[in-house]
N, C-alpha and C positions, 0 to 999 in steps of 0.2 A: 148560287144566287137565288134562283127560284127552284123550289123542290117540287117539280111536277112529274108525276109518274105516267105510265102508259095508259092506265084506266082513266085518269083525269084528262088526258089528251083526247081520248075517244068521246068523253062527255062533251068537251068543248067543241069538237068537230060536229057532233049531232046537233048541238044548240045552234051552231053556225049554219048548218044545213037547213034547219027549220026556219031560222030568222031570215037568212039571205035568199035561200031558194037554190034549187039544183042548177038553174041556168047561170046565175051570177056567182056561184061559189068558186069556180076556177079563177075567174077574174079577180075576185076579192082575195083569194089566197095568194095569187101572183102579186097583187098590189101590196099586201101585207109583207110578203117576202122581200120585195124591193125596198120597202120602207125600213124593214129590219136590217137589211144589208147596208143601206145608207147610214142608219144610226150606228151600226157596228163600225163602219169605216170612219165616221166622224169621231167616235170614241177612240179608235186606234190613232187617228191623226192628233187628237188632243194629247193622248198618252205619249206619242213620239215627240211632240213639241215640248212637253214638260220634261221628258228625258233629255232632250237636247239642251234645254236651259240648265238642268242640273249638271250635265257634262261640261257645259260652258263655264259654269261657276267653279267646278272642280279644276278645270284647265286654268282659269284665272288665278286660283289659289296656288297651283303648282308654278305658274309663271312668276308670281310674286315671290315664292320661295326661291326659285332659281335666280331671280334678280338679286335677292338678298345675299345668296351665297356668292354670286358673281361680284357683288360690291365688296364682300368680305375678302375674297381672293384678291381683288384689285388693291384693296387697302394693304393687305399683307405683302403683295408684290412691291408696292410703293415703299413700304418699310424696308424691305430687303434691298431695294435699289438705293435708298438713303444710306443704309449700312455699308453697302459695297462702295459707294462713292466716298464715304468717310474713310474707309479702310484704304482705298486706292490713293486718296489724297495724303493720308498718313505715310503710305509707302513711298509716294513720290517725294514727299518732304524728306523722308529718311534717305532716299536715293540721292536727292540733291545735296544733302549734308555730306554724303560720302563721295560726291563727285570730285574727281581730281586726286583722290587718295591713291597712292601707289602707282601713278602713271610714270613711265620711263622719262628720263631727261631728254634723250634723243629719239627721233622718230624712227621706227623700225623700217627696214628695207621692204620692197614689194614682195620678195620671195617669202620671207617669214610671215608677212601679213596675209598672203594668199593662203598658205597652208594652216594658219592659225597656231603656229608654234610659239608665238611670242607670249609673254606672261600676261599682257593686258588684252590679248585677243578674246573676243566674246565667245563664251561657250555655246555650242549649238543647242537649240532647244531639244526637248525629248523627241518630238516628232521628226526633227532633222536627224537626230541620232538613229532613230529607228529606220528612217529612209536610207541612211548610209549603210547601216547594218544589212538591210534587205538587199541593197545593190551588191555589197561585198559577197553575200551568200550566193547570189545569182551568178556572179563572176566565178566564184570557186566551183560551183556546180558545173558550169560550162567547161572550165579547165579540167575537172575530173573526167567529164565525158570525152574530151578531146584526147587526153593523154592516158586514158585508162586502157590497158592492154589486157585482153583476156588470156589467161594462161590455161593451157590444156592440162588437165589432170591426168596423172599416170594411171 
């Protein structure tokens, strides 16, 4: 900012010594130092306030962008929900049309209904099939452990 060299500072100091005097020179330099410190702090405070305002504006812009993206996502989710409801309604209409087709004339007895061997018995879902498979494997493993006999090798 100011291009002051060491020789120029010596000239300023000598002029201040002559004008102010040797008794008041330390007091004057202290006063000038405190005033310069206050001015520097004031300038730093103004800079930080300006920086905060700029950051706040940037945050507002980012917030608006995020809100825009959120609205777009919400609109797409609503579109997907509409499509899913239309597909499910079509499927339920189709299921209602096929309802009663292929049902037996007589009601099956409790034993065949319990084990699901009847033709019209509902097929278990994939997760139920996996659970049944897991249980069967667990039982097989226990049976293998129980009846497994170690043979001594010759």
